[in-house]
C-alpha positions, 0 to 999 in steps of 0.5 A: 693702486695701479689696478684701481687707477686702470679700472677707474680709467676704463669705467670713465672711458666706458661711460663716455663711450656708452653716452654716445652708443646706440639706444640698443645698449643694455645693462650687461654692456658694461659687464661684457666690455669690462670682461673684454678689457680684463681679457686683453690687459696684457696685449700691450695696448693702452686701456683706452685702445682696449676699451674702444676695441671692446666697445666696438666689438660689443656694439657689433654683437647681438643683445641676445649673444651669450658668448663673451666678446673674447669668445665671439671675436674668434669666429668674427674676424671681419668685425675684429679687424674693423674694431682693431682698426677703429680703436687704433690697435697696434700690431694686429 
C-alpha cells in the first residue's frame, strides 16, 4: 500500500510539473522521470524532491537522448548540481 501511495504522489507531482513544462515535452517524459524516481527512491529524499530533480534533469536532456536520466546524469555534473539545487536535494 505504501508503494501505491508513493507512486500516486509521484504521478500527481509529475502531472503538475509537466503542466508547466516547455512544449517540447514528449510522451516518453513520464516514463523517463518515473524510472529516475524509482532509481533514486533509496537516496533519503522525499518523493517530491526526487520528482522535481528528475523532472529538471529530463528537461535538460535532448528529446533524442537514448540514455536514462540516471545514466545521463553521470556525464553531466553541471546539470546534476543545478537540478539538485533547484529541487532542494539535501546532502549532494
